[in-house]
Gaussian input, Z-matrix of N, CA and C with variables (Angstrom, degrees):
# hf/3-21g

backbone

0 1
 N
 C     1     B1
 C     2     B2     1     A1
 N     3     B3     2     A2     1     D1
 C     4     B4     3     A3     2     D2
 C     5     B5     4     A4     3     D3
 N     6     B6     5     A5     4     D4
 C     7     B7     6     A6     5     D5
 C     8     B8     7     A7     6     D6
 N     9     B9     8     A8     7     D7
 C    10    B10     9     A9     8     D8
 C    11    B11    10    A10     9     D9
 N    12    B12    11    A11    10    D10
 C    13    B13    12    A12    11    D11
 C    14    B14    13    A13    12    D12
 N    15    B15    14    A14    13    D13
 C    16    B16    15    A15    14    D14
 C    17    B17    16    A16    15    D15
 N    18    B18    17    A17    16    D16
 C    19    B19    18    A18    17    D17
 C    20    B20    19    A19    18    D18
 N    21    B21    20    A20    19    D19
 C    22    B22    21    A21    20    D20
 C    23    B23    22    A22    21    D21
 N    24    B24    23    A23    22    D22
 C    25    B25    24    A24    23    D23
 C    26    B26    25    A25    24    D24
 N    27    B27    26    A26    25    D25
 C    28    B28    27    A27    26    D26
 C    29    B29    28    A28    27    D27
 N    30    B30    29    A29    28    D28
 C    31    B31    30    A30    29    D29
 C    32    B32    31    A31    30    D30
 N    33    B33    32    A32    31    D31
 C    34    B34    33    A33    32    D32
 C    35    B35    34    A34    33    D33
 N    36    B36    35    A35    34    D34
 C    37    B37    36    A36    35    D35
 C    38    B38    37    A37    36    D36
 N    39    B39    38    A38    37    D37
 C    40    B40    39    A39    38    D38
 C    41    B41    40    A40    39    D39
 N    42    B42    41    A41    40    D40
 C    43    B43    42    A42    41    D41
 C    44    B44    43    A43    42    D42
 N    45    B45    44    A44    43    D43
 C    46    B46    45    A45    44    D44
 C    47    B47    46    A46    45    D45
 N    48    B48    47    A47    46    D46
 C    49    B49    48    A48    47    D47
 C    50    B50    49    A49    48    D48
 N    51    B51    50    A50    49    D49
 C    52    B52    51    A51    50    D50
 C    53    B53    52    A52    51    D51
 N    54    B54    53    A53    52    D52
 C    55    B55    54    A54    53    D53
 C    56    B56    55    A55    54    D54
 N    57    B57    56    A56    55    D55
 C    58    B58    57    A57    56    D56
 C    59    B59    58    A58    57    D57
 N    60    B60    59    A59    58    D58
 C    61    B61    60    A60    59    D59
 C    62    B62    61    A61    60    D60
 N    63    B63    62    A62    61    D61
 C    64    B64    63    A63    62    D62
 C    65    B65    64    A64    63    D63
 N    66    B66    65    A65    64    D64
 C    67    B67    66    A66    65    D65
 C    68    B68    67    A67    66    D66
 N    69    B69    68    A68    67    D67
 C    70    B70    69    A69    68    D68
 C    71    B71    70    A70    69    D69
 N    72    B72    71    A71    70    D70
 C    73    B73    72    A72    71    D71
 C    74    B74    73    A73    72    D72
 N    75    B75    74    A74    73    D73
 C    76    B76    75    A75    74    D74
 C    77    B77    76    A76    75    D75
 N    78    B78    77    A77    76    D76
 C    79    B79    78    A78    77    D77
 C    80    B80    79    A79    78    D78
 N    81    B81    80    A80    79    D79
 C    82    B82    81    A81    80    D80
 C    83    B83    82    A82    81    D81
 N    84    B84    83    A83    82    D82
 C    85    B85    84    A84    83    D83
 C    86    B86    85    A85    84    D84
 N    87    B87    86    A86    85    D85
 C    88    B88    87    A87    86    D86
 C    89    B89    88    A88    87    D87
 N    90    B90    89    A89    88    D88
 C    91    B91    90    A90    89    D89
 C    92    B92    91    A91    90    D90
 N    93    B93    92    A92    91    D91
 C    94    B94    93    A93    92    D92
 C    95    B95    94    A94    93    D93
 N    96    B96    95    A95    94    D94
 C    97    B97    96    A96    95    D95
 C    98    B98    97    A97    96    D96
 N    99    B99    98    A98    97    D97
 C   100   B100    99    A99    98    D98
 C   101   B101   100   A100    99    D99
 N   102   B102   101   A101   100   D100
 C   103   B103   102   A102   101   D101
 C   104   B104   103   A103   102   D102
 N   105   B105   104   A104   103   D103
 C   106   B106   105   A105   104   D104
 C   107   B107   106   A106   105   D105
 N   108   B108   107   A107   106   D106
 C   109   B109   108   A108   107   D107
 C   110   B110   109   A109   108   D108
 N   111   B111   110   A110   109   D109
 C   112   B112   111   A111   110   D110
 C   113   B113   112   A112   111   D111
 N   114   B114   113   A113   112   D112
 C   115   B115   114   A114   113   D113
 C   116   B116   115   A115   114   D114
 N   117   B117   116   A116   115   D115
 C   118   B118   117   A117   116   D116
 C   119   B119   118   A118   117   D117
 N   120   B120   119   A119   118   D118
 C   121   B121   120   A120   119   D119
 C   122   B122   121   A121   120   D120
 N   123   B123   122   A122   121   D121
 C   124   B124   123   A123   122   D122
 C   125   B125   124   A124   123   D123
 N   126   B126   125   A125   124   D124
 C   127   B127   126   A126   125   D125
 C   128   B128   127   A127   126   D126
 N   129   B129   128   A128   127   D127
 C   130   B130   129   A129   128   D128
 C   131   B131   130   A130   129   D129
 N   132   B132   131   A131   130   D130
 C   133   B133   132   A132   131   D131
 C   134   B134   133   A133   132   D132
 N   135   B135   134   A134   133   D133
 C   136   B136   135   A135   134   D134
 C   137   B137   136   A136   135   D135
 N   138   B138   137   A137   136   D136
 C   139   B139   138   A138   137   D137
 C   140   B140   139   A139   138   D138
 N   141   B141   140   A140   139   D139
 C   142   B142   141   A141   140   D140
 C   143   B143   142   A142   141   D141
 N   144   B144   143   A143   142   D142
 C   145   B145   144   A144   143   D143
 C   146   B146   145   A145   144   D144
 N   147   B147   146   A146   145   D145
 C   148   B148   147   A147   146   D146
 C   149   B149   148   A148   147   D147
 N   150   B150   149   A149   148   D148
 C   151   B151   150   A150   149   D149
 C   152   B152   151   A151   150   D150
 N   153   B153   152   A152   151   D151
 C   154   B154   153   A153   152   D152
 C   155   B155   154   A154   153   D153
 N   156   B156   155   A155   154   D154
 C   157   B157   156   A156   155   D155
 C   158   B158   157   A157   156   D156
 N   159   B159   158   A158   157   D157
 C   160   B160   159   A159   158   D158
 C   161   B161   160   A160   159   D159
 N   162   B162   161   A161   160   D160
 C   163   B163   162   A162   161   D161
 C   164   B164   163   A163   162   D162
 N   165   B165   164   A164   163   D163
 C   166   B166   165   A165   164   D164
 C   167   B167   166   A166   165   D165
 N   168   B168   167   A167   166   D166
 C   169   B169   168   A168   167   D167
 C   170   B170   169   A169   168   D168
 N   171   B171   170   A170   169   D169
 C   172   B172   171   A171   170   D170
 C   173   B173   172   A172   171   D171
 N   174   B174   173   A173   172   D172
 C   175   B175   174   A174   173   D173
 C   176   B176   175   A175   174   D174
 N   177   B177   176   A176   175   D175
 C   178   B178   177   A177   176   D176
 C   179   B179   178   A178   177   D177
 N   180   B180   179   A179   178   D178
 C   181   B181   180   A180   179   D179
 C   182   B182   181   A181   180   D180
 N   183   B183   182   A182   181   D181
 C   184   B184   183   A183   182   D182
 C   185   B185   184   A184   183   D183
 N   186   B186   185   A185   184   D184
 C   187   B187   186   A186   185   D185
 C   188   B188   187   A187   186   D186
 N   189   B189   188   A188   187   D187
 C   190   B190   189   A189   188   D188
 C   191   B191   190   A190   189   D189
 N   192   B192   191   A191   190   D190
 C   193   B193   192   A192   191   D191
 C   194   B194   193   A193   192   D192
 N   195   B195   194   A194   193   D193
 C   196   B196   195   A195   194   D194
 C   197   B197   196   A196   195   D195
 N   198   B198   197   A197   196   D196
 C   199   B199   198   A198   197   D197
 C   200   B200   199   A199   198   D198
 N   201   B201   200   A200   199   D199
 C   202   B202   201   A201   200   D200
 C   203   B203   202   A202   201   D201
 N   204   B204   203   A203   202   D202
 C   205   B205   204   A204   203   D203
 C   206   B206   205   A205   204   D204
 N   207   B207   206   A206   205   D205
 C   208   B208   207   A207   206   D206
 C   209   B209   208   A208   207   D207
 N   210   B210   209   A209   208   D208
 C   211   B211   210   A210   209   D209
 C   212   B212   211   A211   210   D210
 N   213   B213   212   A212   211   D211
 C   214   B214   213   A213   212   D212
 C   215   B215   214   A214   213   D213
 N   216   B216   215   A215   214   D214
 C   217   B217   216   A216   215   D215
 C   218   B218   217   A217   216   D216
 N   219   B219   218   A218   217   D217
 C   220   B220   219   A219   218   D218
 C   221   B221   220   A220   219   D219
 N   222   B222   221   A221   220   D220
 C   223   B223   222   A222   221   D221
 C   224   B224   223   A223   222   D222
 N   225   B225   224   A224   223   D223
 C   226   B226   225   A225   224   D224
 C   227   B227   226   A226   225   D225
 N   228   B228   227   A227   226   D226
 C   229   B229   228   A228   227   D227
 C   230   B230   229   A229   228   D228
 N   231   B231   230   A230   229   D229
 C   232   B232   231   A231   230   D230
 C   233   B233   232   A232   231   D231
 N   234   B234   233   A233   232   D232
 C   235   B235   234   A234   233   D233
 C   236   B236   235   A235   234   D234
 N   237   B237   236   A236   235   D235
 C   238   B238   237   A237   236   D236
 C   239   B239   238   A238   237   D237
 N   240   B240   239   A239   238   D238
 C   241   B241   240   A240   239   D239
 C   242   B242   241   A241   240   D240
 N   243   B243   242   A242   241   D241
 C   244   B244   243   A243   242   D242
 C   245   B245   244   A244   243   D243
 N   246   B246   245   A245   244   D244
 C   247   B247   246   A246   245   D245
 C   248   B248   247   A247   246   D246
 N   249   B249   248   A248   247   D247
 C   250   B250   249   A249   248   D248
 C   251   B251   250   A250   249   D249
 N   252   B252   251   A251   250   D250
 C   253   B253   252   A252   251   D251
 C   254   B254   253   A253   252   D252
 N   255   B255   254   A254   253   D253
 C   256   B256   255   A255   254   D254
 C   257   B257   256   A256   255   D255
 N   258   B258   257   A257   256   D256
 C   259   B259   258   A258   257   D257
 C   260   B260   259   A259   258   D258
 N   261   B261   260   A260   259   D259
 C   262   B262   261   A261   260   D260
 C   263   B263   262   A262   261   D261
 N   264   B264   263   A263   262   D262
 C   265   B265   264   A264   263   D263
 C   266   B266   265   A265   264   D264
 N   267   B267   266   A266   265   D265
 C   268   B268   267   A267   266   D266
 C   269   B269   268   A268   267   D267

   B1=1.4454
   B2=1.5175
   B3=1.2745
   B4=1.4606
   B5=1.5257
   B6=1.3262
   B7=1.4544
   B8=1.5231
   B9=1.3125
   B10=1.4564
   B11=1.5234
   B12=1.3048
   B13=1.4621
   B14=1.5251
   B15=1.3231
   B16=1.4646
   B17=1.5229
   B18=1.3377
   B19=1.4632
   B20=1.5254
   B21=1.3294
   B22=1.4702
   B23=1.5197
   B24=1.3190
   B25=1.4613
   B26=1.5268
   B27=1.3159
   B28=1.4640
   B29=1.5365
   B30=1.3473
   B31=1.4746
   B32=1.5259
   B33=1.3285
   B34=1.4639
   B35=1.5234
   B36=1.3164
   B37=1.4510
   B38=1.5314
   B39=1.3355
   B40=1.4585
   B41=1.5287
   B42=1.3322
   B43=1.4642
   B44=1.5228
   B45=1.3145
   B46=1.4546
   B47=1.5278
   B48=1.3277
   B49=1.4622
   B50=1.5319
   B51=1.3248
   B52=1.4633
   B53=1.5344
   B54=1.3260
   B55=1.4661
   B56=1.5292
   B57=1.3178
   B58=1.4717
   B59=1.5240
   B60=1.3335
   B61=1.4754
   B62=1.5235
   B63=1.3302
   B64=1.4692
   B65=1.5269
   B66=1.3312
   B67=1.4610
   B68=1.5246
   B69=1.3171
   B70=1.4644
   B71=1.5279
   B72=1.3225
   B73=1.4695
   B74=1.5284
   B75=1.3242
   B76=1.4578
   B77=1.5278
   B78=1.3193
   B79=1.4572
   B80=1.5266
   B81=1.3284
   B82=1.4717
   B83=1.5271
   B84=1.3205
   B85=1.4688
   B86=1.5294
   B87=1.3323
   B88=1.4642
   B89=1.5284
   B90=1.3230
   B91=1.4649
   B92=1.5235
   B93=1.3316
   B94=1.4680
   B95=1.5275
   B96=1.3419
   B97=1.4622
   B98=1.5316
   B99=1.3299
   B100=1.4709
   B101=1.5204
   B102=1.3195
   B103=1.4590
   B104=1.5334
   B105=1.3229
   B106=1.4671
   B107=1.5308
   B108=1.3284
   B109=1.4683
   B110=1.5237
   B111=1.3398
   B112=1.4660
   B113=1.5230
   B114=1.3161
   B115=1.4677
   B116=1.5302
   B117=1.3084
   B118=1.4681
   B119=1.5238
   B120=1.3234
   B121=1.4692
   B122=1.5232
   B123=1.3302
   B124=1.4658
   B125=1.5186
   B126=1.3172
   B127=1.4688
   B128=1.5275
   B129=1.3167
   B130=1.4684
   B131=1.5187
   B132=1.3270
   B133=1.4690
   B134=1.5233
   B135=1.3207
   B136=1.4602
   B137=1.5386
   B138=1.3261
   B139=1.4677
   B140=1.5235
   B141=1.3225
   B142=1.4657
   B143=1.5271
   B144=1.3233
   B145=1.4653
   B146=1.5262
   B147=1.3145
   B148=1.4625
   B149=1.5310
   B150=1.3201
   B151=1.4588
   B152=1.5274
   B153=1.3285
   B154=1.4662
   B155=1.5224
   B156=1.3294
   B157=1.4637
   B158=1.5322
   B159=1.3225
   B160=1.4566
   B161=1.5197
   B162=1.3318
   B163=1.4628
   B164=1.5227
   B165=1.3326
   B166=1.4593
   B167=1.5207
   B168=1.3085
   B169=1.4728
   B170=1.5294
   B171=1.3255
   B172=1.4628
   B173=1.5239
   B174=1.3272
   B175=1.4617
   B176=1.5320
   B177=1.3351
   B178=1.4679
   B179=1.5250
   B180=1.3364
   B181=1.4691
   B182=1.5268
   B183=1.3269
   B184=1.4618
   B185=1.5316
   B186=1.3200
   B187=1.4669
   B188=1.5287
   B189=1.3378
   B190=1.4642
   B191=1.5262
   B192=1.3264
   B193=1.4629
   B194=1.5328
   B195=1.3185
   B196=1.4620
   B197=1.5304
   B198=1.3259
   B199=1.4682
   B200=1.5279
   B201=1.3333
   B202=1.4678
   B203=1.5280
   B204=1.3159
   B205=1.4707
   B206=1.5266
   B207=1.3339
   B208=1.4642
   B209=1.5299
   B210=1.3331
   B211=1.4703
   B212=1.5287
   B213=1.3168
   B214=1.4621
   B215=1.5332
   B216=1.3175
   B217=1.4654
   B218=1.5304
   B219=1.3356
   B220=1.4647
   B221=1.5330
   B222=1.3392
   B223=1.4667
   B224=1.5203
   B225=1.3194
   B226=1.4640
   B227=1.5297
   B228=1.3290
   B229=1.4681
   B230=1.5229
   B231=1.3368
   B232=1.4566
   B233=1.5143
   B234=1.3133
   B235=1.4614
   B236=1.5281
   B237=1.3242
   B238=1.4658
   B239=1.5234
   B240=1.3110
   B241=1.4664
   B242=1.5200
   B243=1.3330
   B244=1.4687
   B245=1.5239
   B246=1.2831
   B247=1.4488
   B248=1.5277
   B249=1.2904
   B250=1.4556
   B251=1.5234
   B252=1.3348
   B253=1.4489
   B254=1.5160
   B255=1.3172
   B256=1.4663
   B257=1.5105
   B258=1.3140
   B259=1.4528
   B260=1.5246
   B261=1.3042
   B262=1.4624
   B263=1.5259
   B264=1.3040
   B265=1.4696
   B266=1.5145
   B267=1.3046
   B268=1.4673
   B269=1.4960
   A1=110.51
   A2=117.86
   A3=120.97
   A4=112.63
   A5=117.44
   A6=121.17
   A7=111.54
   A8=117.31
   A9=120.12
   A10=112.74
   A11=117.83
   A12=121.92
   A13=111.96
   A14=117.74
   A15=121.23
   A16=112.09
   A17=117.22
   A18=121.70
   A19=112.80
   A20=117.40
   A21=121.00
   A22=111.04
   A23=114.98
   A24=119.93
   A25=108.49
   A26=116.66
   A27=120.75
   A28=111.50
   A29=119.21
   A30=118.87
   A31=113.07
   A32=117.67
   A33=120.43
   A34=111.00
   A35=116.38
   A36=120.88
   A37=110.77
   A38=116.34
   A39=120.70
   A40=110.53
   A41=116.62
   A42=121.31
   A43=110.33
   A44=116.67
   A45=121.18
   A46=111.43
   A47=117.06
   A48=121.03
   A49=111.91
   A50=117.44
   A51=120.73
   A52=110.93
   A53=116.85
   A54=119.57
   A55=111.02
   A56=116.52
   A57=119.54
   A58=109.95
   A59=116.89
   A60=120.33
   A61=110.88
   A62=116.75
   A63=120.11
   A64=109.35
   A65=116.55
   A66=119.77
   A67=112.30
   A68=117.46
   A69=119.85
   A70=109.75
   A71=116.93
   A72=120.47
   A73=109.57
   A74=117.32
   A75=121.99
   A76=111.23
   A77=117.38
   A78=122.19
   A79=113.60
   A80=117.57
   A81=121.68
   A82=109.88
   A83=115.24
   A84=121.62
   A85=111.78
   A86=116.98
   A87=120.36
   A88=110.83
   A89=117.84
   A90=121.05
   A91=110.20
   A92=116.17
   A93=120.68
   A94=110.75
   A95=117.15
   A96=120.88
   A97=111.62
   A98=117.21
   A99=121.33
   A100=112.46
   A101=115.48
   A102=118.96
   A103=110.54
   A104=116.84
   A105=119.48
   A106=113.15
   A107=116.71
   A108=119.00
   A109=111.42
   A110=117.26
   A111=120.87
   A112=110.77
   A113=116.32
   A114=122.59
   A115=109.68
   A116=116.35
   A117=121.90
   A118=111.28
   A119=116.10
   A120=120.06
   A121=111.89
   A122=117.48
   A123=120.49
   A124=111.29
   A125=117.23
   A126=119.73
   A127=111.09
   A128=116.63
   A129=120.24
   A130=110.91
   A131=116.74
   A132=121.05
   A133=110.73
   A134=116.09
   A135=119.36
   A136=111.71
   A137=117.58
   A138=120.68
   A139=109.92
   A140=116.61
   A141=120.49
   A142=111.50
   A143=117.13
   A144=120.98
   A145=110.86
   A146=117.28
   A147=120.36
   A148=110.75
   A149=115.88
   A150=120.75
   A151=110.92
   A152=116.80
   A153=120.91
   A154=111.66
   A155=115.63
   A156=119.74
   A157=112.77
   A158=116.88
   A159=120.63
   A160=113.43
   A161=116.39
   A162=120.27
   A163=113.03
   A164=117.09
   A165=121.06
   A166=109.44
   A167=114.68
   A168=120.65
   A169=109.34
   A170=114.67
   A171=119.63
   A172=110.10
   A173=117.19
   A174=121.08
   A175=111.18
   A176=116.61
   A177=119.97
   A178=110.51
   A179=116.77
   A180=121.58
   A181=109.60
   A182=116.01
   A183=121.06
   A184=111.05
   A185=116.17
   A186=120.21
   A187=112.08
   A188=117.03
   A189=119.87
   A190=110.75
   A191=115.98
   A192=119.45
   A193=111.28
   A194=117.61
   A195=120.59
   A196=110.86
   A197=117.31
   A198=121.39
   A199=110.16
   A200=116.43
   A201=121.03
   A202=110.28
   A203=116.65
   A204=120.60
   A205=111.38
   A206=116.59
   A207=120.45
   A208=110.66
   A209=116.68
   A210=120.34
   A211=110.29
   A212=116.89
   A213=121.38
   A214=110.28
   A215=116.22
   A216=119.65
   A217=111.40
   A218=116.69
   A219=119.69
   A220=110.42
   A221=116.40
   A222=120.34
   A223=111.33
   A224=117.81
   A225=119.57
   A226=111.75
   A227=116.47
   A228=120.28
   A229=111.12
   A230=116.81
   A231=120.82
   A232=114.67
   A233=118.39
   A234=121.26
   A235=114.13
   A236=118.43
   A237=120.65
   A238=112.29
   A239=116.52
   A240=120.36
   A241=109.82
   A242=115.79
   A243=118.38
   A244=110.25
   A245=115.47
   A246=120.84
   A247=109.51
   A248=116.08
   A249=120.83
   A250=113.41
   A251=117.65
   A252=121.28
   A253=109.41
   A254=115.92
   A255=121.22
   A256=108.17
   A257=115.75
   A258=120.51
   A259=108.56
   A260=116.31
   A261=120.01
   A262=109.06
   A263=114.95
   A264=120.02
   A265=109.08
   A266=115.42
   A267=119.81
   A268=109.16
   D1=-39.08
   D2=-177.13
   D3=-62.55
   D4=-20.93
   D5=-177.62
   D6=-60.78
   D7=-43.91
   D8=-177.99
   D9=-105.81
   D10=2.80
   D11=-177.43
   D12=-57.31
   D13=-36.93
   D14=-178.22
   D15=-66.72
   D16=-20.27
   D17=-179.34
   D18=-86.85
   D19=-6.19
   D20=-177.66
   D21=-91.48
   D22=146.02
   D23=173.44
   D24=-76.17
   D25=166.84
   D26=179.58
   D27=-58.30
   D28=-46.79
   D29=177.85
   D30=-62.50
   D31=-37.09
   D32=178.49
   D33=-66.14
   D34=-40.65
   D35=178.89
   D36=-66.58
   D37=-40.40
   D38=176.90
   D39=-62.10
   D40=-44.59
   D41=178.40
   D42=-60.92
   D43=-45.62
   D44=179.77
   D45=-59.57
   D46=-43.16
   D47=179.41
   D48=-66.37
   D49=-42.15
   D50=177.88
   D51=-64.77
   D52=-41.57
   D53=178.71
   D54=-66.24
   D55=-36.80
   D56=176.97
   D57=-61.86
   D58=-40.46
   D59=177.57
   D60=-66.07
   D61=-40.26
   D62=179.30
   D63=-60.90
   D64=-46.74
   D65=-178.86
   D66=-70.35
   D67=-26.17
   D68=174.96
   D69=-64.57
   D70=-43.41
   D71=175.96
   D72=-67.75
   D73=-43.08
   D74=-179.15
   D75=-54.85
   D76=-37.60
   D77=-177.76
   D78=-91.29
   D79=4.20
   D80=-177.84
   D81=-78.94
   D82=88.13
   D83=-176.64
   D84=-61.75
   D85=-40.08
   D86=-178.58
   D87=-60.87
   D88=-47.63
   D89=178.69
   D90=-63.06
   D91=-42.87
   D92=-179.31
   D93=-60.26
   D94=-39.84
   D95=-178.60
   D96=-76.20
   D97=-40.28
   D98=-177.21
   D99=-71.01
   D100=-43.53
   D101=-174.44
   D102=-147.96
   D103=82.15
   D104=-179.29
   D105=-55.79
   D106=-35.03
   D107=-179.83
   D108=-65.63
   D109=-47.10
   D110=178.52
   D111=-63.15
   D112=-40.39
   D113=177.87
   D114=-57.43
   D115=-50.61
   D116=-178.45
   D117=-63.77
   D118=-45.74
   D119=-179.66
   D120=-61.08
   D121=-38.89
   D122=179.38
   D123=-67.22
   D124=-41.27
   D125=177.17
   D126=-62.37
   D127=-43.49
   D128=178.90
   D129=-65.41
   D130=-41.19
   D131=179.83
   D132=-61.15
   D133=-44.73
   D134=-179.31
   D135=-67.58
   D136=-38.63
   D137=176.62
   D138=-62.87
   D139=-42.97
   D140=178.67
   D141=-63.59
   D142=-36.90
   D143=178.63
   D144=-66.89
   D145=-40.63
   D146=175.46
   D147=-59.67
   D148=-42.45
   D149=178.43
   D150=-67.12
   D151=-44.31
   D152=-178.55
   D153=-58.75
   D154=-37.45
   D155=-179.72
   D156=-82.41
   D157=-2.80
   D158=178.71
   D159=72.92
   D160=24.04
   D161=-177.46
   D162=-86.96
   D163=-17.78
   D164=179.98
   D165=-131.22
   D166=157.75
   D167=177.30
   D168=-79.26
   D169=169.98
   D170=177.37
   D171=-60.04
   D172=-40.81
   D173=-179.33
   D174=-64.43
   D175=-41.63
   D176=178.19
   D177=-64.74
   D178=-40.90
   D179=178.10
   D180=-61.06
   D181=-46.54
   D182=179.53
   D183=-61.03
   D184=-44.02
   D185=-179.63
   D186=-62.85
   D187=-40.66
   D188=177.07
   D189=-62.92
   D190=-42.65
   D191=180.00
   D192=-66.69
   D193=-38.45
   D194=177.49
   D195=-65.39
   D196=-40.11
   D197=176.14
   D198=-62.74
   D199=-41.95
   D200=179.06
   D201=-63.19
   D202=-43.76
   D203=179.51
   D204=-63.03
   D205=-43.61
   D206=-179.36
   D207=-65.35
   D208=-41.24
   D209=179.10
   D210=-65.10
   D211=-38.50
   D212=178.28
   D213=-62.69
   D214=-45.44
   D215=-179.93
   D216=-63.22
   D217=-38.90
   D218=176.21
   D219=-65.07
   D220=-38.18
   D221=-178.90
   D222=-65.19
   D223=-46.83
   D224=-178.57
   D225=-71.96
   D226=-19.12
   D227=175.23
   D228=-81.31
   D229=-8.81
   D230=177.42
   D231=85.77
   D232=20.70
   D233=-177.32
   D234=-63.68
   D235=-18.35
   D236=179.73
   D237=-81.29
   D238=-13.00
   D239=-178.56
   D240=-91.09
   D241=146.42
   D242=177.37
   D243=-59.48
   D244=148.44
   D245=179.10
   D246=-61.61
   D247=137.34
   D248=-178.86
   D249=88.67
   D250=-3.80
   D251=178.54
   D252=-70.45
   D253=128.82
   D254=178.43
   D255=-124.29
   D256=124.54
   D257=177.57
   D258=-85.80
   D259=131.05
   D260=178.98
   D261=-120.02
   D262=127.83
   D263=176.13
   D264=-88.95
   D265=142.73
   D266=179.21
   D267=-100.20

């Protein structure tokens, strides 16, 4: 990333950093498994912040929110757990 960083404007660099943070949360399997609701809310919050600051277009904001929704649905469906995993309460 540092190779082309000098060629970016301040707003572009800010957008890149915010998107990197969004994707860091998006890929946080532990958070997604522990608390799908918190995971989803954080992704939505960060997408809204990008929009509030005018760093992304409406379409980009929508796409981030759709990705967050899809990841949330996969999380509550248990897609992060190995197949055949059964949770047993004691």
